[in-house]
N, CA, C and O atoms as a MOPAC input file, in Angstrom:
PM7 MOZYME 1SCF
protein

 N     20.97300 1   104.41100 1   147.33800 1
 C     19.88900 1   105.36800 1   146.80500 1
 C     20.08900 1   105.76300 1   145.92900 1
 O     21.20300 1   106.28500 1   145.88500 1
 N     19.28800 1   105.83400 1   144.68200 1
 C     19.20700 1   106.53000 1   143.38700 1
 C     18.66800 1   107.71300 1   143.30700 1
 O     17.82800 1   107.93100 1   144.18000 1
 N     18.95700 1   108.97800 1   142.18600 1
 C     18.24700 1   109.79300 1   142.12000 1
 C     17.38400 1   109.82100 1   141.49800 1
 O     16.58200 1   110.57500 1   142.04900 1
 N     16.72500 1   109.19600 1   140.01900 1
 C     16.24100 1   108.37900 1   139.17400 1
 C     16.10600 1   107.35700 1   138.88700 1
 O     16.29100 1   106.74600 1   139.93900 1
 N     15.93300 1   106.78500 1   138.27100 1
 C     15.19200 1   105.95300 1   137.20600 1
 C     16.13500 1   105.42900 1   136.27000 1
 O     16.23700 1   104.24900 1   135.93200 1
 N     16.68000 1   106.20200 1   135.95700 1
 C     18.04400 1   105.89000 1   134.35700 1
 C     18.96200 1   106.15400 1   135.58700 1
 O     19.86700 1   105.32200 1   135.52400 1
 N     19.13800 1   107.03200 1   136.78900 1
 C     20.44600 1   106.24500 1   137.62900 1
 C     20.33400 1   105.29500 1   138.54600 1
 O     20.84100 1   105.38800 1   139.66400 1
 N     19.72000 1   104.39700 1   138.17600 1
 C     19.80100 1   103.03400 1   139.14300 1
 C     20.04100 1   102.32100 1   137.99900 1
 O     21.06700 1   101.64500 1   138.08400 1
 N     18.98700 1   102.16500 1   136.12500 1
 C     20.03900 1   101.76600 1   135.60000 1
 C     21.41200 1   101.27200 1   134.80000 1
 O     21.87000 1   100.26500 1   134.26000 1
 N     21.88000 1   103.13000 1   135.18100 1
 C     23.89000 1   102.97300 1   135.63100 1
 C     24.26200 1   102.81100 1   135.88000 1
 O     25.45300 1   102.72600 1   135.58300 1
 N     23.47200 1   102.43600 1   137.16600 1
 C     24.45700 1   101.97200 1   137.82000 1
 C     24.01000 1    99.97600 1   138.54300 1
 O     24.42100 1    99.27600 1   139.46800 1
 N     22.81000 1    99.80600 1   137.23000 1
 C     22.42900 1    98.27100 1   137.21200 1
 C     23.18200 1    97.59800 1   135.86800 1
 O     23.08300 1    96.40600 1   135.57800 1
 N     24.05100 1    98.71100 1   135.00500 1
 C     24.80700 1    97.80600 1   134.36800 1
 C     26.13400 1    98.20000 1   134.63100 1
 O     26.92400 1    97.98600 1   133.71200 1
 N     26.65300 1    98.81200 1   135.82900 1
 C     28.02300 1    98.82600 1   136.01900 1
 C     28.00600 1    97.16400 1   136.83100 1
 O     28.45300 1    96.01800 1   136.78600 1
 N     27.27800 1    97.93700 1   137.42400 1
 C     26.18600 1    95.63000 1   138.43100 1
 C     27.07700 1    94.52000 1   137.95500 1
 O     28.02000 1    93.87500 1   138.41400 1
 N     26.19200 1    94.57900 1   136.52800 1
 C     26.10000 1    93.40800 1   135.90600 1
 C     25.68200 1    92.21300 1   137.01700 1
 O     26.36400 1    91.19000 1   137.08200 1
 N     24.39500 1    92.43600 1   137.97200 1
 C     23.15800 1    91.07300 1   138.11200 1
 C     22.50300 1    90.39200 1   138.01900 1
 O     21.30100 1    90.64500 1   138.10700 1
 N     22.88200 1    89.42400 1   137.83800 1
 C     23.23700 1    87.77800 1   137.02100 1
 C     20.75100 1    87.88200 1   137.72500 1
 O     19.79900 1    87.18700 1   137.37200 1
 N     20.83000 1    88.83300 1   138.51300 1
 C     18.78100 1    89.03700 1   138.23700 1
 C     19.03700 1    90.58900 1   138.65300 1
 O     19.89200 1    91.20000 1   139.29300 1
 N     17.84600 1    90.90300 1   137.95100 1
 C     17.46300 1    92.68900 1   138.20100 1
 C     15.61700 1    92.66000 1   138.09000 1
 O     14.57900 1    92.41500 1   137.47500 1
 N     15.92600 1    92.86900 1   138.60200 1
 C     13.84300 1    93.01800 1   139.28200 1
 C     14.20800 1    94.39300 1   138.29100 1
 O     15.35400 1    94.82300 1   138.42400 1
 N     13.38300 1    95.05300 1   137.38600 1
 C     12.33300 1    96.11700 1   136.74400 1
 C     11.27500 1    96.36300 1   137.05500 1
 O     10.28200 1    96.34800 1   136.32800 1
 N     11.35500 1    96.72700 1   138.61100 1
 C      9.49100 1    96.46200 1   139.63800 1
 C      9.34900 1    97.99500 1   139.54800 1
 O      9.40200 1    98.86500 1   140.41700 1
 N      9.17400 1    98.03600 1   138.37700 1
 C      8.61200 1   100.15500 1   138.61700 1
 C      7.74000 1    99.81500 1   137.33700 1
 O      8.08000 1    99.06300 1   136.42300 1
 N      6.48000 1   100.55500 1   137.45600 1
 C      5.15400 1   101.35500 1   137.20400 1
 C      5.25300 1   100.23900 1   135.07700 1
 O      4.61700 1    99.31800 1   134.56300 1
 N      6.37900 1   101.11200 1   134.65900 1
 C      6.64000 1   101.06700 1   133.01100 1
 C      7.80900 1   100.18500 1   132.67100 1
 O      8.74900 1   100.85200 1   132.23800 1
 N      8.11900 1    98.50000 1   132.75000 1
 C      9.66200 1    98.37300 1   133.37400 1
 C      9.88300 1    98.53500 1   131.87200 1
 O     10.88300 1    99.15700 1   131.51500 1
 N      8.96100 1    97.98400 1   130.85800 1
 C      9.15900 1    98.35800 1   128.98500 1
 C     10.23000 1    98.93500 1   128.47900 1
 O     11.24300 1    98.59000 1   127.87100 1
 N      9.45600 1   100.49800 1   129.13400 1
 C     10.02200 1   101.52600 1   128.88500 1
 C     12.08600 1   101.43400 1   128.95700 1
 O     12.86000 1   101.58900 1   128.01200 1
 N     12.37600 1   101.17400 1   130.23100 1
 C     13.93500 1   100.61000 1   130.68700 1
 C     14.44400 1    99.42300 1   130.22100 1
 O     15.62300 1    99.41000 1   129.86600 1
 N     13.83200 1    98.49900 1   130.15900 1
 C     13.94600 1    97.20100 1   129.54000 1
 C     15.72800 1    97.50800 1   128.70100 1
 O     16.79000 1    97.05800 1   129.13100 1
 N     15.53200 1    98.43200 1   127.38600 1
 C     16.19600 1    98.69200 1   126.64300 1
 C     17.05400 1    98.84700 1   126.73600 1
 O     17.88700 1    98.36200 1   125.97100 1
 N     17.31400 1    99.52500 1   127.61300 1
 C     18.64800 1   100.29200 1   128.03300 1
 C     19.86100 1    99.41700 1   129.47000 1
 O     20.89200 1    99.81900 1   130.01100 1
 N     19.26600 1    98.47700 1   129.57800 1
 C     19.72800 1    97.65100 1   130.80100 1
 C     20.87900 1    97.06100 1   129.39900 1
 O     20.73800 1    97.13200 1   128.17800 1
 N     22.08800 1    96.44300 1   130.32300 1
 C     23.52100 1    96.64000 1   128.45900 1
 C     24.11200 1    95.31800 1   130.23500 1
 O     25.15700 1    95.69900 1   130.76200 1
 N     23.80300 1    94.72000 1   130.54500 1
 C     24.66400 1    93.79600 1   131.23000 1
 C     23.78600 1    92.67800 1   132.99500 1
 O     24.17200 1    92.51700 1   134.15300 1
 N     23.10500 1    92.42000 1   132.56100 1
 C     21.48600 1    91.30300 1   133.45200 1
 C     21.65600 1    89.95200 1   133.01200 1
 O     21.10400 1    89.54000 1   131.99200 1
 N     22.47500 1    89.16200 1   133.81300 1
 C     22.04100 1    87.40300 1   133.53900 1
 C     20.62500 1    87.19300 1   133.36900 1
 O     20.48400 1    86.47800 1   132.37700 1
 N     19.34100 1    87.53300 1   133.95900 1
 C     18.49600 1    88.13200 1   134.02600 1
 C     17.63100 1    89.31000 1   133.90100 1
 O     18.12700 1    90.19500 1   134.59900 1
 N     16.67600 1    89.67600 1   133.38900 1
 C     15.63000 1    90.79200 1   133.44800 1
 C     14.13200 1    90.61300 1   134.08600 1
 O     13.34800 1    89.90000 1   133.46000 1
 N     13.73600 1    91.17900 1   135.20500 1
 C     12.32500 1    90.68800 1   135.69700 1
 C     12.06600 1    92.18000 1   135.35600 1
 O     12.85900 1    93.11900 1   135.29300 1
 N     10.61200 1    92.12100 1   135.13500 1
 C     10.01900 1    92.75400 1   134.30700 1
 C      8.64200 1    93.37100 1   135.18900 1
 O      7.54800 1    92.90200 1   134.87500 1
 N      8.68400 1    94.15100 1   136.00700 1
 C      7.07600 1    94.25200 1   136.97200 1
 C      7.20400 1    92.81200 1   138.55800 1
 O      7.58800 1    91.64600 1   138.64500 1
 N      6.56000 1    93.95800 1   139.60100 1
 C      6.34500 1    93.19900 1   140.65900 1
 C      6.06500 1    91.74900 1   140.30100 1
 O      6.53200 1    91.01900 1   141.17600 1
 N      5.31200 1    90.89300 1   139.06900 1
 C      4.58900 1    89.83300 1   139.45400 1
 C      5.93000 1    89.08900 1   138.64900 1
 O      5.99000 1    87.96100 1   138.15900 1
 N      6.53100 1    89.71000 1   138.68400 1
 C      7.90400 1    89.08700 1   138.14800 1
 C      8.99700 1    89.03700 1   138.37800 1
 O      9.92400 1    89.58000 1   137.77700 1
 N      9.03200 1    87.82900 1   140.02600 1
 C      9.83100 1    87.98100 1   140.82200 1
 C     10.76300 1    87.14500 1   140.55700 1
 O     10.60300 1    86.21100 1   139.77100 1
 N     11.84500 1    87.38200 1   141.18400 1
 C     13.61700 1    86.11800 1   140.81000 1
 C     12.99000 1    84.63500 1   140.86800 1
 O     13.33500 1    83.68300 1   140.16800 1
 N     12.24200 1    84.64900 1   141.61300 1
 C     12.07700 1    82.76500 1   142.64100 1
 C     11.06800 1    81.87400 1   141.24700 1
 O     11.10600 1    80.68100 1   140.94700 1
 N     10.25400 1    82.97100 1   140.64500 1
 C      9.77400 1    82.45500 1   139.59900 1
 C     10.74100 1    82.02100 1   138.52700 1
 O     11.09400 1    80.84200 1   138.52700 1
 N     11.10700 1    82.67300 1   137.80700 1
 C     12.63000 1    83.63900 1   137.02300 1
 C     13.39800 1    81.83000 1   137.77600 1
 O     13.06100 1    80.80400 1   137.18600 1
 N     14.31900 1    81.72600 1   138.97000 1
 C     14.50700 1    80.43500 1   138.74800 1
 C     13.98300 1    79.34300 1   138.71400 1
 O     14.23800 1    78.53000 1   137.82500 1
 N     13.41400 1    79.19100 1   139.37200 1
 C     12.32400 1    77.57900 1   139.00600 1
 C     11.35000 1    77.47400 1   137.76900 1
 O     11.46300 1    76.54700 1   136.96700 1
 N     10.44100 1    78.40300 1   137.64800 1
 C      9.52800 1    78.09800 1   137.06500 1
 C      9.56800 1    78.33800 1   135.35500 1
 O      9.76500 1    77.57000 1   134.41400 1
 N      9.25600 1    79.92400 1   135.46600 1
 C      9.16000 1    80.96600 1   133.84600 1
 C     10.26700 1    80.82800 1   133.39200 1
 O     10.12100 1    80.76000 1   132.17100 1
 N     11.63700 1    80.71700 1   133.72600 1
 C     13.22000 1    81.30600 1   132.69000 1
 C     13.56400 1    79.63500 1   132.24300 1
 O     13.38100 1    78.43500 1   132.44600 1
 N     14.13200 1    80.57000 1   131.56500 1
 C     14.55100 1    79.00100 1   130.34600 1
 C     15.60000 1    78.27900 1   131.40000 1
 O     15.62500 1    77.06200 1   131.58500 1
 N     16.94500 1    79.76500 1   132.42900 1
 C     17.35700 1    78.78400 1   132.96900 1
 C     17.53400 1    79.07800 1   134.15200 1
 O     17.41100 1    80.29300 1   134.31100 1
 N     17.90500 1    78.21900 1   135.60400 1
 C     18.67900 1    78.58500 1   136.62500 1
 C     20.02700 1    79.08400 1   136.49000 1
 O     20.53400 1    79.73400 1   137.40400 1
 N     20.55700 1    78.86700 1   135.57300 1
 C     22.07600 1    79.06800 1   135.96500 1
 C     22.89200 1    79.84100 1   135.29200 1
 O     23.43000 1    79.53600 1   134.22800 1
 N     23.03400 1    81.01100 1   135.96800 1
 C     22.85300 1    82.30300 1   135.88700 1
 C     24.87600 1    82.81400 1   135.52900 1
 O     25.92300 1    82.20500 1   135.74900 1
 N     24.76500 1    83.30800 1   135.30600 1
 C     26.00200 1    84.65400 1   135.22900 1
 C     26.17700 1    85.25300 1   136.77700 1
 O     25.28300 1    85.71600 1   137.48600 1
 N     27.52900 1    85.11200 1   137.07600 1
 C     27.16200 1    86.01900 1   138.33700 1
 C     28.28000 1    86.91700 1   139.13400 1
 O     29.05200 1    87.13300 1   138.20000 1
 N     28.73100 1    87.43600 1   140.02700 1
 C     29.66800 1    87.73600 1   140.07000 1
 C     30.25100 1    88.76400 1   138.88900 1
 O     31.38100 1    88.90400 1   138.42300 1
 N     29.01800 1    89.39800 1   138.62100 1
 C     29.16000 1    89.95400 1   137.20400 1
 C     29.69500 1    89.88700 1   135.87700 1
 O     29.80800 1    90.63800 1   134.90800 1
 N     29.99700 1    88.65200 1   136.20500 1
 C     30.75700 1    88.20800 1   134.55600 1
 C     29.37200 1    88.35300 1   133.35200 1
 O     29.55900 1    88.14100 1   132.15400 1
 N     27.98600 1    88.75100 1   133.93400 1
 C     26.61600 1    89.50600 1   133.27400 1
 C     27.48400 1    90.06900 1   132.11900 1
 O     27.02400 1    89.69300 1   131.04100 1
 N     28.58600 1    90.84500 1   131.98500 1
 C     29.44300 1    91.97800 1   131.55900 1
 C     29.46600 1    90.84600 1   130.11300 1
 O     29.19100 1    91.27300 1   128.99100 1
 N     29.66600 1    90.04900 1   130.25000 1
 C     30.86300 1    89.35500 1   128.98000 1
 C     29.68200 1    87.52600 1   129.03200 1
 O     30.22500 1    86.90200 1   128.12100 1
 N     28.79700 1    86.79800 1   129.45900 1
 C     28.67300 1    85.63400 1   129.77900 1
 C     26.39000 1    86.29400 1   130.20300 1
 O     25.67700 1    87.16700 1   130.69600 1
 N     26.41500 1    84.79400 1   129.39200 1
 C     24.73000 1    85.21700 1   129.77400 1
 C     24.44100 1    83.95100 1   130.35900 1
 O     25.32000 1    83.09200 1   130.42100 1
 N     22.74400 1    83.66000 1   131.00100 1
 C     22.57600 1    82.62600 1   131.24000 1
 C     22.72600 1    80.83900 1   130.20100 1
 O     22.48300 1    80.75600 1   128.99700 1
 N     23.04200 1    79.98900 1   130.83700 1
 C     23.02500 1    78.13900 1   130.01300 1
 C     21.12900 1    78.74300 1   129.52600 1
 O     20.00100 1    79.00800 1   129.94200 1
 N     22.16700 1    78.62600 1   128.18100 1
 C     21.26200 1    78.64200 1   127.20500 1
 C     21.45900 1    77.51200 1   125.80600 1
 O     22.30200 1    76.63500 1   125.99500 1
 N     20.90300 1    77.50000 1   124.76200 1
 C     20.92800 1    76.25500 1   124.17300 1
 C     21.79800 1    76.62500 1   123.11400 1
 O     21.99100 1    75.83100 1   122.19300 1
 N     22.26500 1    77.57500 1   123.13400 1
 C     24.10600 1    78.09500 1   122.28800 1
 C     25.14300 1    77.71200 1   122.79600 1
 O     26.18100 1    77.72200 1   122.13400 1
 N     25.11000 1    77.16500 1   124.44100 1
 C     25.99800 1    76.24100 1   125.28600 1
 C     26.71600 1    74.60600 1   124.72100 1
 O     27.76400 1    74.00100 1   124.94900 1
 N     25.43800 1    74.35000 1   123.85500 1
 C     25.22600 1    72.55100 1   123.21000 1
 C     25.65800 1    73.05600 1   122.22200 1
 O     26.46100 1    72.23000 1   121.78700 1
 N     25.64600 1    73.70000 1   121.72900 1
 C     26.25100 1    74.10400 1   119.50100 1
 C     27.62100 1    74.28400 1   119.86700 1
 O     28.27300 1    75.05100 1   120.57600 1
 N     27.92100 1    72.78600 1   118.73900 1
 C     29.22900 1    73.76500 1   118.00400 1
 C     29.51500 1    74.01700 1   117.66200 1
 O     29.30100 1    73.42100 1   116.60700 1
 N     30.70300 1    75.39600 1   117.33400 1
 C     30.84100 1    75.97600 1   116.06300 1
 C     32.35800 1    76.10300 1   115.46800 1
 O     33.23100 1    76.84400 1   115.91900 1
 N     32.42500 1    75.59600 1   114.83200 1
 C     33.84400 1    76.19500 1   113.72000 1
 C     34.21200 1    77.09600 1   112.61800 1
 O     33.90300 1    77.03100 1   111.42800 1
 N     34.87900 1    77.88300 1   113.20300 1
 C     35.63000 1    79.18500 1   112.41700 1
 C     36.06600 1    78.81600 1   111.51900 1
 O     36.46100 1    77.65000 1   111.52200 1
 N     36.21800 1    79.69500 1   110.22100 1
 C     36.55300 1    79.51700 1   109.14400 1
 C     36.54800 1    80.63500 1   108.27900 1
 O     35.55500 1    81.31100 1   108.01000 1
 N     38.42200 1    80.90900 1   107.58600 1
 C     38.81500 1    81.66300 1   107.12100 1
 C     39.15400 1    81.54700 1   105.54300 1
 O     39.95000 1    80.89700 1   104.86500 1
 N     38.62800 1    82.04800 1   105.41700 1
 C     39.32300 1    82.32100 1   103.84000 1
 C     39.33500 1    83.84900 1   103.31400 1
 O     38.59600 1    84.79000 1   103.02700 1
 N     41.17600 1    83.29900 1   103.41000 1
 C     40.85300 1    85.04000 1   102.27600 1
 C     42.05200 1    84.46700 1   101.04000 1
 O     42.50100 1    83.36600 1   100.71900 1
 N     42.23000 1    85.74300 1   100.63600 1
 C     42.72000 1    85.99200 1    98.88900 1
 C     43.93600 1    85.91800 1    99.93900 1
 O     44.06900 1    85.98100 1   101.16100 1
 N     45.12500 1    85.67500 1    98.29300 1
 C     45.96700 1    86.73500 1    98.52000 1
 C     46.32600 1    88.04500 1    98.50700 1
 O     47.52000 1    88.32900 1    98.60500 1
 N     45.93800 1    88.44400 1    98.45800 1
 C     46.23000 1    90.75200 1    98.97600 1
 C     45.54100 1    90.71800 1   100.18400 1
 O     45.80700 1    91.63400 1   100.96300 1
 N     44.72500 1    89.89300 1   100.53300 1
 C     43.65000 1    90.52700 1   102.17800 1
 C     45.40100 1    89.91800 1   102.94400 1
 O     46.24100 1    90.77400 1   103.22400 1
 N     45.74400 1    88.17000 1   103.21600 1
 C     46.28300 1    87.27700 1   103.58600 1
 C     48.36000 1    88.09300 1   103.72800 1
 O     49.40600 1    87.82700 1   104.32100 1
 N     47.73900 1    89.29700 1   102.57100 1
 C     49.33000 1    89.62200 1   102.78300 1
 C     49.53700 1    90.81400 1   103.31600 1
 O     50.62200 1    91.20000 1   103.75200 1
 N     47.72600 1    91.92100 1   103.29000 1
 C     47.92000 1    92.76600 1   104.27300 1
 C     47.50400 1    93.11100 1   105.38400 1
 O     47.49800 1    94.16400 1   106.02100 1
 N     46.84000 1    91.18600 1   105.68500 1
 C     46.22100 1    91.52000 1   106.82600 1
 C     48.03100 1    90.56400 1   107.46100 1
 O     47.94500 1    90.49200 1   108.68600 1
 N     49.19300 1    90.02600 1   107.05500 1
 C     49.69400 1    89.30500 1   107.96200 1
 C     51.33100 1    90.62600 1   107.83700 1
 O     52.52000 1    90.31000 1   107.82200 1
 N     50.84500 1    91.75800 1   107.78500 1
 C     51.37000 1    92.89000 1   108.69300 1
 C     50.79300 1    93.42900 1   109.76200 1
 O     51.29500 1    94.47500 1   110.17400 1
 N     49.77000 1    92.94500 1   110.38100 1
 C     49.11400 1    93.17700 1   111.54500 1
 C     48.52700 1    92.19000 1   111.99700 1
 O     47.49000 1    92.42700 1   112.61600 1
 N     49.01400 1    90.59600 1   111.84000 1
 C     48.88200 1    90.03700 1   112.80400 1
 C     50.79900 1    89.93600 1   113.06400 1
 O     51.08600 1    89.55100 1   114.19800 1
 N     52.16500 1    90.27600 1   112.02600 1
 C     53.13900 1    90.61300 1   112.96100 1
 C     53.07700 1    91.10500 1   113.66300 1
 O     53.31700 1    90.64900 1   114.78100 1
 N     52.77500 1    92.14600 1   113.48800 1
 C     52.19400 1    93.52300 1   115.07900 1
 C     51.84400 1    93.15300 1   116.20300 1
 O     51.86200 1    93.49500 1   117.38500 1
 N     51.60800 1    92.57900 1   115.71600 1
 C     50.26900 1    92.21400 1   117.24400 1
 C     51.24700 1    90.75500 1   118.04000 1
 O     51.64900 1    90.72200 1   119.20300 1
 N     51.43300 1    89.59400 1   116.89100 1
 C     52.64000 1    88.34600 1   117.85800 1
 C     53.50700 1    89.03000 1   118.29400 1
 O     53.80400 1    88.66400 1   119.43200 1
 N     54.15000 1    89.97000 1   117.90300 1
 C     55.44500 1    91.11100 1   118.65000 1
 C     54.67000 1    91.62700 1   119.53500 1
 O     54.75400 1    90.78100 1   120.42500 1
 N     54.18500 1    92.18100 1   119.80000 1
 C     53.62300 1    92.88800 1   121.44200 1
 C     53.05600 1    91.70300 1   122.53000 1
 O     52.73300 1    91.98100 1   123.68500 1
 N     52.98600 1    90.15100 1   121.87500 1
 C     52.36800 1    89.23600 1   122.80600 1
 C     54.25800 1    88.44600 1   123.57200 1
 O     54.36300 1    87.68000 1   124.52900 1
 N     55.27900 1    88.94900 1   122.80800 1
 C     56.74800 1    88.23500 1   122.59700 1
 C     56.23600 1    86.72400 1   122.86000 1
 O     56.38800 1    85.83400 1   123.69700 1
 N     55.28900 1    87.04300 1   121.21800 1
 C     55.43200 1    85.47600 1   120.22800 1
 C     56.52100 1    85.61900 1   118.73000 1
 O     56.07600 1    85.03400 1   117.74200 1
 N     57.31200 1    86.04700 1   118.62600 1
 C     57.78500 1    86.15900 1   117.72900 1
 C     58.27600 1    85.10300 1   116.94600 1
 O     59.28300 1    85.55000 1   116.39600 1
 N     58.08200 1    83.83800 1   116.57600 1
 C     57.63800 1    82.57100 1   116.12500 1
 C     56.31100 1    82.83200 1   115.04900 1
 O     56.04300 1    82.64700 1   113.86200 1
 N     55.81000 1    83.26700 1   116.02300 1
 C     54.61500 1    84.03700 1   115.30600 1
 C     55.04800 1    85.27600 1   113.82400 1
 O     55.21900 1    85.48500 1   112.62300 1
 N     55.01700 1    85.67100 1   115.00300 1
 C     55.44200 1    87.35100 1   114.27500 1
 C     55.93900 1    87.07300 1   112.67900 1
 O     55.46600 1    87.60100 1   111.67300 1
 N     57.39500 1    85.76200 1   112.78000 1
 C     58.50000 1    85.37900 1   112.06600 1
 C     57.86800 1    84.26300 1   111.23400 1
 O     58.65800 1    83.65500 1   110.51300 1
 N     56.19900 1    83.77000 1   111.19200 1
 C     56.35500 1    82.94600 1   110.17200 1
 C     55.23100 1    84.36400 1   109.23800 1
 O     55.44100 1    84.22900 1   108.03200 1
 N     54.30400 1    85.44100 1   109.47100 1
 C     53.25900 1    86.25200 1   108.24300 1
 C     54.60400 1    86.86600 1   108.25700 1
 O     54.89400 1    86.69200 1   107.07300 1
 N     55.84000 1    87.58800 1   108.88300 1
 C     56.87600 1    88.02600 1   107.98500 1
 C     57.23100 1    87.42700 1   106.94800 1
 O     57.28300 1    88.06500 1   105.89700 1
 N     57.63100 1    85.78800 1   106.98000 1
 C     57.50300 1    84.78300 1   105.54800 1
 C     56.76100 1    85.36700 1   104.52200 1
 O     57.02000 1    85.92800 1   103.45800 1
 N     55.57500 1    85.01300 1   105.27300 1
 C     55.16600 1    85.17800 1   104.37400 1
 C     54.60500 1    86.20400 1   103.08500 1
 O     54.45500 1    85.95600 1   101.88900 1
 N     54.38600 1    87.37300 1   103.82500 1
 C     55.00900 1    88.36400 1   102.48800 1
 C     56.55800 1    88.54500 1   102.13000 1
 O     56.75400 1    89.62300 1   102.69300 1
 N     57.40900 1    88.30200 1   101.73700 1
 C     58.75900 1    87.85300 1   101.91400 1
 C     57.96000 1    86.90300 1   101.00100 1
 O     57.91400 1    87.09600 1    99.78600 1
 N     57.47700 1    86.11100 1   101.46300 1
 C     57.21800 1    85.27400 1    99.82000 1
 C     56.09600 1    85.58900 1    99.26200 1
 O     55.84900 1    84.53300 1    98.68000 1
 N     55.40000 1    86.15600 1    99.06700 1
 C     54.27300 1    85.90500 1    98.59400 1
 C     53.68000 1    85.08600 1    97.08100 1
 O     52.58800 1    85.16700 1    96.51900 1
 N     54.71900 1    84.42400 1    96.79700 1
 C     54.64300 1    83.17000 1    95.57300 1
 C     54.57900 1    81.77600 1    96.41900 1
 O     55.18400 1    80.80400 1    95.96700 1
 N     54.16700 1    81.71500 1    97.11300 1
 C     54.35900 1    80.41600 1    98.44900 1
 C     53.66700 1    81.11600 1    99.37900 1
 O     53.75800 1    82.15000 1   100.04000 1
 N     52.26600 1    79.32800 1    99.03700 1
 C     50.70800 1    79.24500 1    99.46100 1
 C     50.74000 1    78.32500 1   100.84700 1
 O     51.82300 1    77.84300 1   101.17900 1
 N     49.82400 1    78.13500 1   101.47500 1
 C     50.25500 1    77.32500 1   102.80000 1
 C     50.46000 1    75.50100 1   102.43600 1
 O     50.73900 1    74.49500 1   103.08900 1
 N     50.13300 1    75.83100 1   101.01700 1
 C     49.27300 1    74.48400 1   100.22200 1
 C     50.91400 1    74.17800 1    99.09500 1
 O     50.92100 1    73.38100 1    98.15700 1
 N     51.88300 1    74.85300 1    99.43500 1
 C     53.00300 1    74.28500 1    98.55400 1
 C     52.89900 1    74.90300 1    97.40300 1
 O     53.33500 1    74.31500 1    96.41300 1
 N     52.36100 1    76.09100 1    97.26600 1
 C     51.53100 1    76.09200 1    95.41500 1
 C     52.79600 1    77.08600 1    94.79900 1
 O     52.79300 1    77.42700 1    93.61600 1

């Protein structure tokens, strides 16, 4: 039992449920305050079984609190992304210091040294130029 709906929302965000029913008089007032849920069911007519089988885009939901970092299965799960990194020399030099520090904190000494060598030999690019 909670003191009010605001406390219930706070509890729900901590729980990060796969299904969250906002079975309250004005669910739209609260939906923007939900940060972690696999699916939000708004009002007493939007019950979970309808979302699971008919009304929702996916029945594959994040369980066990994983809604804190995961989403229901959706079209983006079938899209392949490629990251691009394109730095100029001054940016690479500046970032190399930070990369070396992070690599050292993970005990990845070869990674750290690779970044530090780039700082020491700033006229050498990865393309040999």
